[in-house]
N, C-alpha and C positions, 0 to 999 in steps of 0.2 A: 292821843297817846300812841295808838298803833302806827299812825303815819310817821310820828317822830322816830319810833324804834325802827320802822322800815327805812326811813331816810338815813339813819345812822348805820344800819347793817348793810344796806344795799351796796355802798362803795366797797365794803370788805368782801361781800359775796362776789362782786364783779371782779375785784382783784384776784380772788381765789380762783374763780373760773378762768380768768385770763392766764394765770400762772399754770393751772392744770392743762389748759389747751396748749400753751407754749411747751410745757414739759412733754406732753404727748407727741407734739409735732417734732420736737427734737429727738425723742426716742424713736419715732418712725424713721426719721432721716438717718440717724446713726445705724439703725437696724438695716436700712436699705444700703447704706455705705458698707456695712459689714458683709452683706450678701454679695454686693458687687466685688468687694475685695477678695472674698473667698472664691468667687467665680473666676476672677482674674488669676488668682493663685493656681486654681485647678487648670486653667488654660495654659499658664506658663509651665506648669509641671508636665502637662501633656506635650507641649512643644519641645521641652527639654528631652523628654523620653523619646520622642520621634527623632530628634537630632542625634541623640546617642545611638539609637537603632540604626540610623543611616551610616554613622561613623563605623559602627561595628560591622555592618554589612560590607562597607568599603575595605576594612581591614581583612575581612574574610576573603574577599575577591583577590586582594593583593597577596595574601598568604598562599592561596591556591596557585596563583601564577608563579610565585617565587619557588614553591616546592616542585614545580614541574621540572623534569630533567632538562638540562641545558647543553648536553653534549652535541657536537656538530660533526659532520663528516658522513662517512659511509657506514651503514649498519651492516655488521658482519655476523655470520653465524659462528658458533663455537668451533665447528670443524674447520672453517676458513681461518679463524685466528690460530688454531693449532697448526694448520698447514703453513701459515706465514711464519710462525715461531720455529717450526721445524726447518724452514728454509732460511732462517736467520734474517728475516726481512723486517721484523718488528723493531722499531727504533726506541720509542718511549711508550710507557703504559702507566696510567694513573687509575687506581682503584677508588671509585666514588662510593663511599659507604652508604649514605642515605639514598642515593639514586639507584643502587644495585647495578652499577654499570662499570665497564672498563673502557676508558677513553685514551687514545694515544695516536701515534703516527706509525706508518709503515711505508717501506719502499716498494714500489711496483716493479715487476720484472720488465726488462726492455722488450720482451716479445710475449706473445700469448702462451708460448710453451715454456714452462718453468724449467730451470736447470736441475741438474742432479742434486738432490738434497739428501740429507740424512733422514732416517725414519722419524717422522714427526711424533710428538706426544699425542695421546688420545687416539692413536691409530689412524690419523688423517692421511690421505694420499696426496702426492703433489698435484693431482688433478683438481684438488679442492681449492687451489689458489684462486683468489678473485680475479675476474677479468677486468682489470683497471682501465682498459682502453675501449670498452663498449660505450655507446652513447648514453645509456641509462646510468652507468657508473660515473661517467663524467658529469652528468647533471646532478647526481645525488651528492657528490663531494662538494663540501663548502671550503675545503682547504685549497690554498693556491698551489698549483704544481710547482715544485722546486727541484732542481737538479743538484744532487749532492755527490761527492766522490763515493764510489762504491768500495766499501771495506771488504777485506778478505777476498779480493778478486771477483766479487759478484758484479754482475752487469748493472749498470746504473739506470735508474728510471725515476719518474716523478715521485715525490713524497706526498702521501695523502693521509688525512685524518680518518679515524675510525672510532666506532663505539660498539660495544657488545653488552647485551643484557645477561646478567648472571643472577644466580640465587644467592641469598645472604646466609648460607649455611657455613658452619665452622670447618667443613672439610673441603668445600669448593674453592674458597679463596686461597688457602695454602697451596693447593695443587696448581692453580693458575699462576701463583707467585713463583713457585719453583720452575714451572715450564718457561715463563717469560725471562726469568733471571738466567736460566741455562741457555736461552737463545740469544743472550747478550743485550737484552733490552734494558733501558733505564726505567726501573719500576719504582713508583711512588704510591703510598697509601694515604688518601685524603678522607679523614673521618667526617668531614662536613659538620662540624659542631654547630655552626650557626643555623644550618638547615634543620638539624635535630631539635634545637630549641624552638624554632618557628613551627616545626611539625607538632611538637608537644602542645604548644600554645593554641594552634589552629584546630587540633583534633580534640582537645579536652576543655581547656579554659574558655576559649572563644565561644563555642556552642552554648556552654552554661551561661555565659554573660548575655548572649542573645535571647535565650529562653527566659531568663530572669527579667530582662527588659520587656519582653512581650507580655509576660504575666502581669507585671506592674502596670503596663500600659492598658491592658484589657480591663483590669479591675478599676483603675482610675477613671477611664472613660466610661465604664459601665455605671459607676456610682453617680457620675455627673450627668449622664444623659438618660439613665433609666433603661438602658438597652438590655437585651436578653443576655449578653455576655456578663454583665454585672451580677446577674442572678445566679451565676455559678458560685459566687461566694455565699449567697443567701439562698441555697437550693431549697431549703425548707420554708422559704417565705413565699407568700402568695402573690407578691408584687405590690409596689407602692401606688401605682397609678390606677387603682381599681375603684376609687371613690372620689367624690367631689363634695365639698361643703356647700358651695353655692353654684347656681347656674344663672347665666345672664337671663335666660327665658325659662324658668322652671316649668316642668310639666305638672299640671294639676288635673283635678277631676274634670274640668271643663274641656280638656284635650282628649278625653276618652268618651267614646260614643258606642252605643249598642251593647253596653254591659251594665245596665242600671241596677240589676239585682246584685251583681258583684260589688259595685260601688256602695250600695246601701249597706252591705255587710262590712265594708272596710271603713265606713265612717267612724265606727267605734275604735278601730285601730288608730285612725287619725287623731281622735280626741285623746287617746291614751298617750300618744307621742307628744302631743301639745302640752299635756299637764299630767305627768305620771304620778305626781305627789297626791293628786286628788284620789286616785285609785288606792294609794297606800293609806290615806286617811279613812276611807270608807271600808277598807279591808277587802276590796274587790280584786279579783284576779283577772286581769285582761288576758286576751289570747297571746300566748308566747310565740306561737308559730302559725302561719297562715299558708295553707297549701292550695295553690291555684291549679285546677285540673281542667284540661280542655284540649281540643285538637290544635294542631299547629296553625299559627297565623291569626289567632283570635285575640291577641293583645295582652297576654299574660305579663310580659315584660313591661309593656307600657303602663299597665295598671300598677305594678310595683313601683315604678318611677313616680307615678302620680301620687301615691301615698306619701313618699318622701318629699315630693315637691309641695304638697299641700301644707306641710308643717315647716318646711325649710330645714330639714335635718340631713346629715350626711347619708349618702346612698352607696352602699357597697354592693357591687355586682360581680359575681363569680360563677363560673360554670362548674357543674358537678364533676366533669371529667378532669378538672385541674387538681383535684384531690387524689386522683388515682395515679399511682406510680408503681413501677416494678421494684423500686428500692424500698427496703423494709423501713417503716417508720416515717417516710417522707410525707405521706398523706395525712397522718395524724399530726405531724409537726406543722403542716400548713393550716390545718384546722385551728390549732392552738394559736398560731400567728394571726390568723384572720380575726378570731374573737378577741384576742388581746388588743388589736387595733380598734375594734368596735367599742370595747369597753372604755378606751381612752377618750373617745369623742361622743359617747352616749349623751342624749338619745340619738338613735340611728336606726336605719333599716338595712338588713342584710338580705340580699336576694340571691338565691342559689338556683340557677337555671339548669334544667335537665337534672333534677334531683335524683332520678333513678340511676344515674351513672355512679353515684357514690352511696346511695341508700338502698341498693338492691337487697332483697331478702336474703338473710344468711342461710347457709346450707345446714342441714341437720347433722351431718357428719363432719369430722375434722378435715379441713382442707389444708392446702399448702400453697406456697408461692404467691402468685398474684391474688388468689382468693383470700388468703390469710391477710394480706395487706389491705384489701378492700374492707374486710371485717374490722380491722384495727381503725381504719378511717371512719367507718360507721359508728363504732363504739365511741370514738372521740367526739363526733358530732352529738351523740346522745348525751354524753357527759357535759359538754359545753352548754347545751340547751337546758339541762337540769340546773345549771348554776345561776340562772337569772332569778332575781327577786322581783317583787311587784313594782318597785320604783326604779328599776334599772334603766328603763326607757329604751329597751332593745327589742325589736320585733324581727323575727326571722321569717322570710317569705320564700317559699319554694314553688317551682313550676315543673310540671311533668305532664306527659300525655300517656304515661304507663303507670297509673296508680296501683294496678294489680300486683306489680312486682316489688313494691316498696316493703320494707321490713315493718312488721306490726309494731315494734317498739318505737318506731319513728312516728307512727300515726296515733299513738295513744294520747289521752288528755295530759297536758303539761308540756307537750312538745309541739307537734303540728296538730293542735287541737281544734282548728277550724278549717274545714274543707269547703272551698268555694269553686263551683263549676263555672267556667267561662266558655260557654258554648257558642256555636255560630249564631250570629244575630238574626232576629226576626225581621219582618217587613219594615216596621218602624225603626228598628235599630240600623238596618242597612241604609235607610234614607238619611238618618243622622250621620252615619259614617261617611256617606258620599258628600254630604254638605260640609263635613269637617275637612275632608281631603280636598274639597274644591276651593278652600280659602286661598286667596291670592292668585287665583287663575281666572282667566277671562272666558266666561261661558256665554253662549247665545241665550237670548230670552226664551227660545223655544225648548231649551233643555228642562225637562221635568224630572227631578231626582226621585220623585215618587214612582214614576213609570219605570225609571231605571232600576229601582229597588225591586219592583215586581218582576223585572226581567232577570234578576240575579238570585233566585232562591238557592240556598245552600252555600252561598259565597261567604268566605271568612273576611275579616277586616283587611288582611293582607291582599286577598283577591280583589276587593273593592278598591284598595289603594292602587293596585296594579292596573285596574280598569281605567281609573282617572289618569294615571301616568301614561298609559298607552294611547289614550285619547288625545292627550296633550302632544305627545310625540307625533301622532298622525297629523294633527293640525299644523304643527311646525313644519312637517315634511311637505305639506301642500301650501305653505305660506299663507295660512288663514289668519285673520286677525283675532279670531275667537274660536272656541271649541263648539262644534255643532252636534246635534243629535246623531248624525250619521257617523261621526268620529267615535262617539260613545258606543254605538252599536258595533262598530268594527273592533273597538277595544274589548267589548264583552266576548266577541267571537274569538279574538286572539287569546284571551285568558282561558276560555273553555276548550278550544280546539287547537289553536295555533295560528300561525301566519298563513295568509293565502299563498297558494303555490300556483303562480301564473304560468310557470314553465310546464305544468302538466296540462296538456291539450288532449281533450277527448275526441275520439272519432265520432262521426255522425251516429253510428249505431250505439256506441257507449253513451253518448249524450242523451239519446232517446231513452235508453234503459235507465240511466240515472234520473231522468225527469219522471218516469213512471214510478221508480222506487221511492223518491221523496214524496211524490203526490200520493202514493199509497199510504204513507204515514199520516199525511194531512187529512185525507178523506176518512180514514178510520178514526182518527182523533175527533174530527167534527161529528161523525156519526155516533160516537159514544158520549157526546155532550161536552166536548172540550173546545168548541169553536172559539169562544172568547179568549182562550189561553194561547191559541196559535198566533204567533207573532211574525214569523219570517220563515221562508223556505228558499233554499238556494241549491244550485248544482255546481257552484264554484268549489274547486278543490281547496281544502283548508286543512293543514296538518296532515294526518294520515287518512282523512275521510274524503270521499268523492263529493259528497253533498252534505247538507245539514238542514235540520228542521228545529226551529227555536220556539220554545213555549215560555209564556209568562204566567205567573201564578199570583192571583189576587189574594188567595187565602192558602196558608200552608197547613195542609191536613196532617193531623197527628195520628188519629185513629182511623185507619183505612179498613174498609170492609172487603169481603172476598170478591164482590162484584167490581169494586174499584181496582183491585189488583188484577182481576181478569181483564178488565178494559185496558190496563196498562200493558199487559201481555199482548193484547191484540194490536195496540199501537206499535209496539216493538216489532211485531211480525208483519205489519201492514206493508212494509217495503218488499219483503220477499214474496208475500202473497200476491202483490201487484205484478211482480216479475213473472211468477208462475202463471197468472191469469192471462197476461198479454203476450209473453214470449214463450211460454210453455216450459221454461226451466229457470232456475235461479242462477245467480252469479256470485262471485267472491265479494262483491260490495256489501253483502249482508253479514259479514263477519262480526262487526261490532254489535249489530242488532241481535244476532244469535247469542253472543256472550251476555248481553244485558238481559235478554229474555230467559236464558238458562239460569242465571243467577237469581232472577226474580222468582221463577218457578221453584227453584230449590228452597228459597226462603219461605214461600207459601206453604210448602209441605213440611220442611224440617225445622223452620224457625217459628212460624206462626201456628202450626198445627191445624191447617185448614184442609186436610185431606180426609175424605170419608173412609178410605181404606185403612189408613194408618191411625186415624183418630187424633184426639187432642193430646199430642205428645211432641215435646221438643226433642229433635234428634241431633241437634248441633251441640258441640261442647260449649263451655263457658266462653262468653264473648269478651276475651281478655283485652283485645286490641280495638275496643270500641271507638277510640278517638283517632285511630290510625287507618280506619277503613280497610283493615286486613281481612282476608278470607278466613272464616271460622271453620275449623275442621269438624268432622262428624264425631259424635260421642261413641262410646264403646257399644255398638249395636251388633246384632247377629247378622250373618250373611243373608238370611231370608229377609230381614227388615231392610237391609241395604238394597236387595234386589227389588223389593216392593217400592222403595223410594225411587229407584231409577224408573220403574214402570209408571209411577204417578207423575214424575216430572215429564216424561214423554207424553203422557196423556194430556197434561195441562197444555203443553206446547202444541200438540196436535189439535186440541179443541180450540185454542186461541187462533191458530192459523186458519182452521175451517171457518170460524165465525168471522174473522177478518176478510176472508175470501167472499163470504156471503154479503157482507157490507159493501165490498167493492163491486160485486155483481149488481147490487141494488142501485148503486150510485155510479154506474159505469160512465154515464155521460159526463158527470162532473169530473171523474177521474181523467177521462180523455181530454176534456177542455183544460183542466189545470196542467196536465202534462205538456200539452201543446204550447200553452202560454209560457210555462217554465222553460221549455226547450228553446223558445225564441228569446226570452228576456233574461234567463239565467237566475234571476232573483225576483221574488214577489213578496211584498210585505204590506202591512197597514191596511188601508181601506180597499185596495185592489184585491187583496187576499180575502177579506171579509165578503166582498161582493161575489167572488167566485164560489164561496162556500155557503152563501145564503140559501141556496136551494136544498141544502142537506138538513134534515130534521133528525134528532136523536132517535134511534130505533129501539124504543123501550118495549113496544109490544112484541116485536120480532124476537128480541133477545131478553124477554122478561124472565126467562129461567136464570139469568145472571144475578137477579136480585136475591135469589135464594142460594145461588152458588151451585146448583145442580147442573146436569148436562143432558141435552136431548129431551126425550119424552119424560124421563123421571123428574127433571127439573120443572117442566111444564105441569106435570101432574101435581107436584108439590105446590106450585103457585095456585092452581085451581082449588086444591084442598084448603089452602090457607084462606082464599077469598070466600069459599063457601062456609 
């Protein structure tokens, strides 16, 4: 029975499926044709506008050339024209109204000395007559010299053309007309009506037509290409090219490494985007906003893309600075436009990078100008995030490394109600990140990413990616078929310090001093129990440093004791202590070491409260820029406390240098051997370095006072008392 019904219905279902498929194929074809036709129409419109603009530009050029004065002949001054009129030598005169000129002809005298004439108009003297026979005047005249009979008994001379610039005032033209008419010249007034019409068209109508054509062209091309010019029309829009529904290779959680805790927190967001109705049925409220907090380069943007890629929903990416405008209301309008687009394609992910640019804490007093505009933008973001319901399928993700300056209303539950810290990766995370970035690259079998991860403590994901890229570039530069460990080591040094400066050549004395300086760091580190962490020492100039000592860390200590910090101080000052011991004076090469040691000593006293004199008290202000590694200022302390702080920092540095000098005296033979080897080979690493340092044993008994943190006899007395 069922088979019969199936046999009867199957042809109908097949026909229906075929018809639906054909209809859908026809609809796609027609839609594609419509898009192509609209694109062609836009292109035709653009070409027509460009052609019109070219024609208008040509008309403008022709108008300017037509309006240029066309008078030919000799240019005369007003006094020269007056003298010629007074001597009755002006034959014809034409007043050109639009050109503001008088053009005509005059008869030159037969000699350079003018005859006796009546008193000329405007008070010109006979000596003002032009010298028609000078070579310059002959070249300047375009009229052909003609001999005409001399009227009134005047001496005959060649007839030349002239023109004079005049002002277009109501009093000047009648005066010139009377003067020339009295002199017997044939006077004509040409109003130049055609030039007047062309001048009106070229000065008023033609520029308006060109501007209108340009505006239409900019708006048309801006809409079709998505250029920045088109956004002039939609100034309050955030831009259409900020999201994509699909990616050819979507970024998923498998493309993120070293942030397992953050991904675990975001799995709930992924499930919500995949099935928002489930949360609505259970009455659960998923996180509306997720704030990613962490230092730069740790993958906050990558994690946000992975959340959208896991579910395959649209991903909107916008910077917080794009909402900030000096024009009133533009920032809030852009926020409304962004969330309007998001609601149209929900479920979706909105990612606001550098959220602190738009979400900065509002001032307590009334502000104005840009501050007021920033607050309007923030208020609009707060309102938009309050408008989501449980089944809207919209998740807003923000990223910042300044969470301390965000407005409290932005961080309350219901807005950015989940805060996830994306910190620098640990040892295992760095190893996974290196393997992730090594995909598709040829590495030697000798490369151990676990060892590379130990060599890069404190590196962010971006730093590790740069290490892999620099290593690949170095291998390509040397035409190697694959990336070797030496390339990775050089990539680490480039990321930490900078490129090697082969042009900086040290003199023999500087080379020896640099060898002892770096050897001092190594010997002190080995004597304090860090032999296994010492990886490489070099006196090759790199970046701003003369030499470098590289450490690797198998374990990343979180809780450091006072003795550990004191040992680090000794390592920092081991270089300058070696220079003092061997050469009797320090050099400027210890600048970076002194900075690091001074900062560490300041933290020991003011941050960690490890000073016997000042006690267990934090003297630094709130660590607001924890993710930016900025220097923290002192809190409001008295001048006496500030003075005691300086004394304690100096004491810690002096004790560390003294103890480092003692270690170097104890192991002077190793110091000399290592410095001589380093001076000869420039770089020592690996087993060679371990062999040279094998004779050094950690000086626990000699510096047993460090275990308690005291100094001198007091520390030793405390050790003895504790043992008894």
